[in-house]
C-alpha positions as CSV (number, residue, x, y, z in Angstrom):
1,M,-65.1,-2.3,-28.6
2,V,-63.1,-1.1,-31.3
3,V,-60.9,2.7,-30.4
4,P,-61.6,5.1,-33.3
5,I,-57.9,5.8,-35.3
6,Y,-59.3,9.6,-34.4
7,V,-58.2,8.3,-30.8
8,Y,-54.9,7.2,-31.6
9,S,-54.2,10.8,-33.2
10,I,-55.3,12.9,-30.8
11,L,-53.0,10.7,-28.3
12,F,-49.9,10.8,-30.7
13,A,-51.1,14.7,-31.4
14,V,-51.0,15.6,-27.4
15,T,-47.6,13.2,-26.3
16,T,-46.4,15.1,-29.4
17,V,-47.0,18.6,-28.1
18,L,-46.1,17.8,-24.2
19,L,-42.6,16.5,-25.7
20,V,-42.0,19.5,-27.9
21,A,-43.4,22.0,-24.8
22,R,-40.7,20.0,-23.0
23,K,-38.0,20.6,-24.8
24,A,-38.9,24.3,-25.0
25,T,-39.3,24.7,-21.4
26,R,-35.8,22.6,-21.0
27,L,-33.9,24.9,-23.8
28,I,-35.9,28.3,-21.9
29,E,-34.5,27.8,-18.9
30,K,-31.1,26.2,-20.1
31,R,-30.0,29.5,-21.9
32,K,-31.8,31.5,-18.7
33,Y,-29.0,29.7,-16.6
34,I,-26.5,30.7,-19.0
35,R,-27.3,33.8,-19.2
36,E,-27.3,34.4,-15.2
37,H,-24.1,33.2,-14.7
38,G,-22.3,34.7,-17.9
39,C,-21.5,31.1,-19.5
40,Q,-19.8,31.1,-22.6
41,P,-18.7,28.4,-25.0
42,P,-14.7,26.9,-24.7
43,T,-12.6,26.5,-27.2
44,T,-14.3,23.6,-29.6
45,L,-11.6,21.2,-31.1
46,R,-13.0,20.5,-34.8
47,N,-13.7,17.8,-36.3
48,R,-12.6,17.4,-40.1
49,L,-14.3,14.0,-40.5
50,P,-17.9,13.0,-39.0
51,F,-18.6,11.8,-35.8
52,G,-14.9,12.7,-34.6
53,I,-13.2,9.7,-36.9
54,D,-10.8,11.7,-37.1
55,R,-9.7,12.7,-33.4
56,I,-10.3,8.7,-32.6
57,R,-7.6,7.9,-35.4
58,E,-5.3,10.1,-33.9
59,M,-6.3,9.1,-30.3
60,L,-5.7,5.4,-30.9
61,S,-2.3,5.9,-32.8
62,A,-1.0,7.7,-30.1
63,A,-2.6,5.3,-27.3
64,R,-0.3,2.2,-29.8
65,E,2.9,4.6,-29.8
66,K,2.4,4.9,-25.9
67,R,2.1,8.8,-26.4
68,F,-1.3,9.2,-25.4
69,Q,-0.5,12.0,-22.8
70,E,1.8,14.3,-25.0
71,M,-0.9,14.1,-27.9
72,M,-3.7,15.6,-24.9
73,Q,-0.3,17.9,-24.2
74,G,-0.3,18.6,-27.4
75,R,-4.2,19.5,-27.6
76,Y,-4.4,21.5,-24.9
77,L,-1.3,23.8,-26.4
78,Q,-3.5,24.2,-29.4
79,T,-6.3,25.3,-28.3
80,G,-5.7,26.8,-24.2
81,N,-6.1,24.9,-20.6
82,T,-10.2,24.4,-21.1
83,F,-11.7,22.9,-24.6
84,Q,-14.6,20.9,-26.0
85,S,-14.5,17.8,-28.1
86,T,-17.3,16.3,-29.7
87,I,-16.9,12.2,-30.4
88,F,-19.8,9.9,-32.1
89,G,-22.7,13.0,-31.4
90,R,-21.3,13.1,-27.6
91,S,-19.6,16.6,-26.2
92,Y,-16.8,16.8,-23.9
93,I,-15.3,19.1,-21.7
94,F,-11.4,18.8,-21.5
95,T,-9.3,20.7,-18.7
96,I,-6.4,21.4,-16.8
97,D,-7.1,24.8,-15.0
98,P,-7.3,24.4,-11.4
99,R,-9.9,26.6,-10.4
100,N,-12.1,24.2,-12.3
101,V,-10.6,21.1,-11.2
102,Q,-10.8,22.5,-7.8
103,T,-14.5,23.4,-8.7
104,V,-14.9,19.7,-9.9
105,L,-13.7,17.9,-7.6
106,A,-14.6,20.2,-4.1
107,L,-16.5,23.5,-4.5
108,K,-19.2,21.8,-6.8
109,F,-18.4,18.4,-5.6
110,K,-22.6,17.1,-5.7
111,D,-22.8,18.7,-9.1
112,F,-20.2,15.9,-10.4
113,D,-20.4,11.5,-10.4
114,L,-18.1,9.1,-11.3
115,G,-21.1,8.4,-14.1
116,D,-22.9,4.9,-14.6
117,N,-20.3,3.8,-17.8
118,R,-17.6,4.3,-14.7
119,N,-19.4,2.2,-12.5
120,Y,-21.1,-0.6,-14.9
121,A,-17.5,-1.3,-16.7
122,F,-16.1,-1.7,-12.9
123,R,-19.2,-3.6,-11.1
124,P,-18.3,-7.1,-12.0
125,L,-14.8,-7.2,-10.3
126,L,-15.4,-4.2,-7.2
127,G,-19.3,-4.2,-7.4
128,Q,-20.5,-1.6,-5.1
129,G,-16.9,-0.1,-3.3
130,I,-16.0,2.6,-3.0
131,F,-14.1,3.1,-6.6
132,C,-17.4,2.9,-8.1
133,S,-20.4,4.1,-6.9
134,D,-22.0,7.8,-5.9
135,G,-24.1,9.3,-3.9
136,P,-25.4,7.3,-0.5
137,I,-23.7,4.0,-1.4
138,W,-20.2,6.2,-1.7
139,E,-21.1,7.8,1.6
140,H,-21.8,4.7,3.3
141,S,-18.6,3.2,1.6
142,R,-16.4,6.2,2.3
143,A,-17.1,6.1,6.2
144,L,-16.5,2.4,6.5
145,V,-12.8,2.3,4.8
146,R,-11.3,5.7,6.3
147,P,-11.2,4.9,9.8
148,N,-8.8,2.0,9.2
149,F,-6.4,4.8,7.3
150,I,-5.3,6.3,10.7
151,R,-1.7,7.2,11.6
152,N,-1.7,4.5,13.6
153,Q,-2.1,1.9,11.1
154,V,-0.1,3.6,8.4
155,A,2.8,4.1,10.8
156,D,3.3,0.4,11.7
157,I,6.8,0.7,9.5
158,N,7.0,-3.4,10.8
159,V,4.5,-4.6,8.1
160,Y,6.7,-3.1,5.2
161,E,10.4,-4.9,6.1
162,A,9.7,-8.8,5.5
163,H,8.6,-7.5,2.0
164,V,11.2,-5.4,1.3
165,S,13.7,-8.1,2.6
166,N,12.7,-10.3,0.3
167,L,12.7,-7.6,-2.2
168,L,16.1,-6.7,-1.7
169,K,16.7,-10.3,-2.1
170,L,15.8,-10.7,-5.9
171,I,18.1,-7.6,-6.7
172,P,21.8,-9.1,-7.9
173,C,24.4,-8.1,-6.4
174,T,26.9,-9.3,-9.5
175,G,25.8,-6.3,-11.8
176,S,23.6,-7.8,-13.9
177,M,20.3,-6.3,-14.8
178,V,17.1,-6.9,-13.3
179,D,13.6,-5.0,-13.7
180,L,12.8,-3.2,-10.7
181,Q,9.2,-2.6,-12.4
182,D,8.7,-5.9,-12.3
183,L,9.4,-6.7,-8.8
184,F,7.5,-3.6,-6.9
185,F,4.2,-4.4,-8.6
186,R,4.8,-7.9,-6.5
187,M,6.3,-6.5,-3.3
188,V,3.1,-3.8,-3.1
189,P,-0.6,-3.7,-3.2
190,T,-5.3,3.5,-9.3
191,Y,-8.1,5.8,-8.7
192,I,-9.1,6.3,-11.7
193,T,-11.3,6.6,-14.2
194,L,-9.4,6.8,-17.6
195,P,-11.1,8.0,-21.6
196,H,-11.8,4.9,-23.7
197,I,-9.2,4.9,-25.9
198,Y,-6.6,3.7,-23.7
199,T,-4.6,0.1,-24.4
200,L,-3.6,-1.9,-22.2
201,A,-0.4,-2.7,-21.0
202,D,1.5,-5.6,-22.5
203,E,3.4,-6.7,-18.8
204,R,2.6,-6.7,-15.4
205,G,5.1,-6.6,-12.6
206,K,3.9,-8.2,-8.9
207,Q,5.7,-6.9,-5.8
208,T,3.4,-4.8,-4.4
209,I,0.1,-7.3,-4.1
210,D,2.8,-8.6,-1.0
211,S,2.9,-6.2,1.0
212,A,-0.9,-5.1,0.2
213,T,-2.5,-8.7,0.7
214,E,-0.7,-8.8,4.2
215,F,-2.5,-5.5,5.5
216,L,-6.1,-6.2,4.3
217,F,-6.3,-9.7,4.5
218,G,-4.0,-10.5,7.6
219,E,-2.0,-12.8,5.3
220,S,0.3,-12.0,2.2
221,V,0.0,-13.8,-1.2
222,H,4.1,-14.2,-1.0
223,T,5.0,-13.9,-4.5
224,L,8.2,-12.4,-3.9
225,A,9.3,-15.4,-1.5
226,P,10.5,-18.7,-3.2
227,N,7.9,-21.0,-1.7
228,H,5.0,-18.9,-2.2
229,S,1.5,-20.9,-2.8
230,A,0.5,-22.2,-6.1
231,A,-3.6,-20.6,-5.2
232,A,-1.5,-17.2,-4.3
233,A,0.2,-17.2,-8.0
234,S,-3.3,-18.0,-9.3
235,F,-4.7,-14.9,-7.5
236,A,-2.1,-12.9,-8.7
237,A,-2.4,-13.5,-12.4
238,D,-6.3,-14.2,-12.2
239,F,-6.5,-10.2,-10.7
240,N,-4.3,-8.7,-12.9
241,Q,-6.0,-10.4,-15.7
242,A,-9.6,-9.0,-14.5
243,Q,-7.7,-5.5,-13.5
244,D,-7.4,-5.5,-17.8
245,G,-10.8,-6.3,-18.4
246,L,-11.6,-3.4,-16.5
247,A,-9.8,-0.9,-18.6
248,F,-10.8,-2.7,-21.5
249,R,-14.4,-2.1,-20.4
250,I,-13.6,1.6,-20.0
251,R,-12.0,1.8,-23.2
252,I,-15.1,1.2,-25.0
253,G,-17.2,3.0,-23.3
254,L,-21.1,2.4,-23.2
255,L,-19.9,-1.0,-25.0
256,A,-19.2,-2.6,-22.2
257,K,-23.1,-3.6,-22.0
258,F,-22.2,-6.1,-24.3
259,H,-18.8,-7.1,-23.4
260,R,-18.4,-10.5,-22.9
261,S,-14.8,-12.4,-22.0
262,S,-15.3,-16.1,-20.7
263,E,-11.4,-15.1,-19.6
264,F,-12.5,-12.3,-18.1
265,V,-15.9,-13.8,-16.2
266,G,-13.4,-17.0,-15.0
267,A,-10.6,-14.1,-13.8
268,V,-13.3,-12.4,-11.9
269,R,-15.1,-15.7,-10.3
270,R,-11.6,-16.9,-9.3
271,S,-10.1,-13.7,-7.7
272,R,-13.4,-13.2,-5.3
273,A,-14.0,-16.4,-4.7
274,Y,-10.5,-16.2,-2.8
275,V,-10.8,-13.1,-1.5
276,D,-14.4,-14.7,-0.1
277,Q,-12.1,-17.3,1.7
278,F,-10.6,-14.4,4.0
279,V,-13.5,-12.9,4.4
280,Q,-15.5,-15.7,5.9
281,K,-12.9,-16.6,8.2
282,A,-13.1,-12.9,9.6
283,I,-16.8,-13.5,9.7
284,R,-16.5,-16.6,11.9
285,L,-13.7,-14.9,14.0
286,R,-16.0,-11.8,14.4
287,Q,-19.3,-14.4,15.7
288,S,-17.2,-16.8,17.2
289,P,-17.8,-17.0,20.9
290,D,-14.6,-16.0,22.7
291,H,-13.9,-12.7,19.6
292,G,-11.8,-10.2,21.6
293,E,-10.6,-12.3,24.4
294,S,-7.4,-12.4,23.1
295,K,-4.7,-10.4,25.1
296,D,-1.9,-10.2,22.0
297,T,-1.0,-7.1,21.7
298,N,1.6,-7.2,19.2
299,Q,-1.0,-8.4,16.7
300,H,0.1,-6.3,13.4
301,Y,-3.2,-4.6,12.3
302,V,-5.6,-6.1,9.6
303,F,-7.8,-3.9,7.6
304,L,-10.3,-6.8,6.7
305,H,-10.3,-8.0,10.4
306,E,-11.2,-4.5,11.8
307,L,-14.0,-3.7,8.6
308,S,-15.4,-6.9,9.9
309,K,-16.3,-5.0,13.0
310,Q,-18.5,-2.5,11.2
311,T,-20.3,-5.0,8.9
312,V,-20.4,-9.0,8.6
313,D,-21.7,-8.7,5.0
314,A,-19.4,-11.0,2.5
315,T,-20.4,-9.0,-0.5
316,E,-19.8,-5.7,1.2
317,L,-16.3,-6.4,2.5
318,A,-15.7,-8.2,-0.6
319,D,-16.2,-5.2,-2.1
320,Q,-14.5,-3.0,-0.3
321,L,-11.5,-4.9,-0.1
322,L,-10.7,-5.6,-4.4
323,N,-11.3,-1.9,-4.3
324,I,-8.2,-0.8,-1.8
325,L,-6.2,-3.9,-3.3
326,L,-6.8,-2.5,-7.0
327,A,-5.9,1.5,-6.0
328,G,-3.5,0.7,-3.7
329,R,-1.3,-1.9,-5.1
330,D,-0.8,0.0,-8.7
331,T,-0.5,3.2,-7.0
332,T,2.5,2.7,-4.9
333,A,4.2,-0.1,-6.9
334,S,3.8,2.8,-10.2
335,L,5.1,5.3,-7.8
336,L,8.5,3.6,-6.8
337,S,9.0,2.6,-10.8
338,M,9.0,6.1,-11.8
339,V,11.3,6.9,-8.9
340,F,13.9,4.8,-9.8
341,F,13.3,4.9,-13.6
342,T,14.3,8.7,-13.2
343,L,17.3,8.2,-10.5
344,A,18.8,5.7,-13.1
345,R,19.4,8.7,-15.4
346,R,19.8,11.2,-12.9
347,Q,23.2,10.3,-10.4
348,D,22.9,13.7,-9.0
349,V,19.6,13.5,-7.4
350,W,20.9,9.7,-6.5
351,K,23.6,11.4,-4.9
352,N,21.9,14.2,-3.0
353,L,19.1,11.1,-1.6
354,K,21.7,8.7,-0.9
355,T,23.3,11.6,1.9
356,E,20.2,11.8,3.2
357,V,20.2,8.4,3.9
358,D,23.6,7.7,5.5
359,L,22.2,9.8,8.2
360,L,20.7,6.9,9.3
361,D,24.0,5.1,9.5
362,G,22.5,1.9,8.2
363,R,19.5,2.1,10.5
364,R,16.1,1.2,9.5
365,P,13.8,4.4,9.2
366,S,11.0,4.7,11.4
367,F,7.9,6.3,10.6
368,T,9.0,9.6,12.0
369,D,12.2,9.2,9.9
370,L,10.5,9.4,6.7
371,K,8.6,12.4,7.9
372,G,11.6,14.1,8.7
373,M,13.7,13.1,5.3
374,T,13.1,16.7,3.3
375,Y,14.6,15.6,-0.1
376,L,13.2,12.1,0.0
377,T,9.8,14.0,0.0
378,W,11.0,16.3,-2.4
379,V,12.0,13.3,-4.9
380,L,8.5,11.2,-4.3
381,N,6.7,14.9,-4.9
382,E,8.5,15.3,-8.3
383,T,8.1,12.3,-9.4
384,L,4.1,12.3,-8.7
385,R,4.2,15.7,-10.5
386,L,5.9,14.1,-13.9
387,Y,4.6,10.6,-13.7
388,P,1.0,10.8,-11.9
389,V,-0.2,7.0,-11.3
390,V,-3.8,7.8,-12.7
391,P,-2.5,10.4,-15.6
392,T,-6.7,11.2,-16.8
393,N,-9.5,11.5,-14.8
394,I,-13.4,11.7,-15.7
395,R,-16.1,13.3,-14.1
396,M,-20.6,13.3,-15.4
397,A,-22.7,16.1,-14.1
398,N,-25.6,15.2,-12.5
399,K,-27.5,18.7,-13.2
400,D,-27.3,21.9,-15.0
401,T,-24.1,23.5,-13.5
402,Y,-20.9,25.7,-14.7
403,L,-17.1,25.8,-14.4
404,P,-15.6,29.7,-13.1
405,V,-13.3,29.6,-16.1
406,G,-12.1,28.3,-19.8
407,G,-15.2,29.9,-21.9
408,G,-15.0,33.2,-24.2
409,P,-12.1,34.3,-26.8
410,D,-10.1,34.8,-23.4
411,G,-11.2,31.7,-22.2
412,K,-11.8,33.9,-18.5
413,S,-16.0,33.8,-18.5
414,P,-17.8,30.7,-17.2
415,V,-18.7,27.6,-19.2
416,F,-22.0,26.0,-19.2
417,V,-22.0,22.1,-18.6
418,P,-25.1,20.4,-18.9
419,K,-26.8,17.8,-16.8
420,G,-25.2,14.4,-18.0
421,M,-22.0,15.9,-19.5
422,D,-18.8,14.6,-19.2
423,V,-15.9,17.0,-18.2
424,V,-11.9,15.4,-18.2
425,Y,-9.2,16.5,-16.0
426,T,-5.8,15.6,-17.6
427,T,-3.6,15.7,-14.3
428,Y,-0.5,14.6,-16.6
429,S,-1.2,17.9,-18.3
430,M,-2.0,20.2,-15.6
431,H,1.2,18.9,-13.4
432,R,3.4,20.6,-15.9
433,L,1.6,24.0,-16.0
434,Q,4.3,26.4,-16.8
435,S,2.0,29.2,-14.8
436,V,2.0,27.2,-11.7
437,Y,5.5,25.5,-12.4
438,G,7.5,27.9,-14.0
439,P,9.3,27.4,-17.1
440,D,11.3,24.5,-16.5
441,A,7.8,22.5,-15.7
442,E,9.0,19.4,-18.1
443,E,12.4,19.0,-15.9
444,F,12.7,16.5,-12.9
445,R,13.9,19.2,-10.5
446,P,13.1,18.4,-6.8
447,E,14.7,21.1,-5.4
448,R,11.3,23.1,-6.5
449,W,9.4,22.2,-3.5
450,D,11.9,24.2,-0.9
451,K,9.4,26.8,-1.8
452,L,6.2,25.6,-4.2
453,K,2.8,26.2,-3.3
454,P,0.7,24.6,-6.0
455,G,-2.4,24.2,-4.6
456,W,-5.3,22.8,-7.0
457,G,-2.6,21.9,-9.7
458,Y,-1.0,19.3,-7.8
459,I,-3.3,16.6,-7.1
460,P,-1.2,13.3,-7.9
461,F,-4.3,11.5,-5.4
462,N,-7.0,13.5,-7.0
463,G,-8.9,15.7,-4.3
464,G,-11.7,17.3,-2.3
465,P,-13.8,14.8,-1.1
466,R,-12.8,11.9,-2.7
467,I,-9.3,12.6,-2.4
468,C,-7.1,9.1,-2.0
469,V,-8.1,7.5,1.5
470,G,-5.1,5.3,1.4
471,Q,-2.5,8.6,-0.1
472,Q,-0.5,8.1,3.3
473,F,0.4,4.7,3.0
474,A,1.4,4.2,-0.6
475,L,4.2,7.7,0.2
476,T,5.0,5.7,3.5
477,E,5.4,2.2,1.8
478,A,7.2,4.1,-1.0
479,G,9.3,6.3,1.3
480,Y,10.5,3.1,3.2
481,T,11.4,1.2,0.4
482,T,13.4,3.8,-1.3
483,V,15.2,4.3,2.0
484,R,16.2,0.5,2.2
485,I,17.4,0.1,-1.2
486,L,19.6,3.1,-1.3
487,Q,21.1,1.4,2.1
488,E,21.8,-1.7,0.3
489,F,23.2,-0.3,-2.7
490,K,25.4,2.4,-3.1
491,S,24.8,3.5,-6.9
492,I,22.6,2.8,-9.1
493,E,23.6,2.1,-13.2
494,L,21.2,2.4,-16.5
495,R,21.0,-0.9,-18.7
496,D,17.7,0.8,-20.8
497,P,18.6,4.1,-22.3
498,E,15.4,4.3,-24.3
499,P,13.1,7.5,-23.4
500,W,9.8,7.3,-21.4
501,M,7.5,5.6,-22.4
502,E,3.8,5.1,-20.6
503,A,1.9,2.3,-20.3
504,L,-1.8,2.6,-19.6
505,T,-3.7,0.7,-18.2
506,L,-6.4,1.8,-15.3
507,T,-3.1,3.8,-13.9
508,M,0.3,4.7,-16.0
509,A,3.4,2.9,-15.7
510,S,6.8,2.5,-17.9
511,K,6.3,0.5,-20.9
512,N,9.8,-0.7,-20.9
513,G,10.0,-0.8,-17.0
514,V,12.7,0.3,-14.9
515,K,15.7,-1.9,-16.6
516,V,18.9,-1.3,-14.4
517,A,22.0,-2.7,-12.5
518,M,22.5,-2.3,-9.0
519,V,25.9,-2.3,-7.2
520,P,26.0,-3.4,-3.7
521,V,27.6,-1.6,-0.6
């Protein structure tokens, strides 16, 4: 039977009317919501060229010149602490107002997600782990991972010493130059998502991966040791390449769905296969008949073994391990790099820190010692303030919501955030607000932390329910490593007078490394 053409016309007309009615209803609801909450639009960063091409050029140029964060800080100085920008038809709200950041991360936490773009970009390597999932999946991951970062595990100083000892052996005692950043990345094990225009770093160190793999897997890849295996070296290289691939996928945003790179796919496959060896071993141990009969009370803590007590799903275990490794390694290595980048340029800070370290009389610091070292804490805080490892982050509204300030001519009115809009918060710029840190906010001054209470103006490890679960691990390792280096060397000499230049992948480090010479005690 042939359907008369007028039937199709009627169906088309009805569908059109329904769509128009739906849009009209949505518009009415939106206007009502805006009116009820007193929302006003924020300052708009006007585009001079169609689709924001001029803004894209500006961002790409700044990224190439390693001054992206400086460029973003300039935008906030131009527009105020909250502004809106449209690129390729998609609008973003940018903010560095601590009240807005607190709203996104804590007060209205359930109104915001990481967003599909980030989760899709990270999924090949990280699966559905804690740093690339939302909703019930994230809640499950958090419940699985968080108990494994309790104080007893973080306070186990012995897990750091072997790797710090290897590090110290690689620092020349002859006054010749060494790049400490390279060594730190090899010893230590970002969280975060960056805007889509970040460039890849040209270099990658290896230090922190050693301590991370021992803590996570129970066995270190020993990249600092002279006899490290080819398989371990291959894993470190593959993991770096896979991480660079993630940074590229984040950078291209929606186009990540079309990203096809045999090098990236191979690096991901080999990285996951390497980790799966340890996962399968832990599962077999967990399922063995004599499991739990060991009387060895001196065994050190292994993250994977504890995690396998809660699940024996191999994919889930691998996902969480790779998530924690990715975040933990770069966080600590970048922090250490920037500590010594600064110490090489500030002999007064080195002297004050050395004086505090010398109170230990050469004894290796305990966890209690580290917690009691006030000036060390100030130095770490000030380093994370000026050089946050994750300088920019982003959240997507999963429903119509609003930010408390930033709208209207005076910036004091609420700002409407429609469902699907991204809110970008720039930690780097927020940490330099004079309203929070005073007129010398750009200066490295550890003593400011004697009385300072910045609240939500200071979020080096994020905040709210998604606050970094491993922050105490990172601070303890960074503090311990710093103290041990100052115990072995009486002074530090600058070998690269170039000013700070950023290197951005998933985290921020120094483009030129940390080139110094160390004078032994």
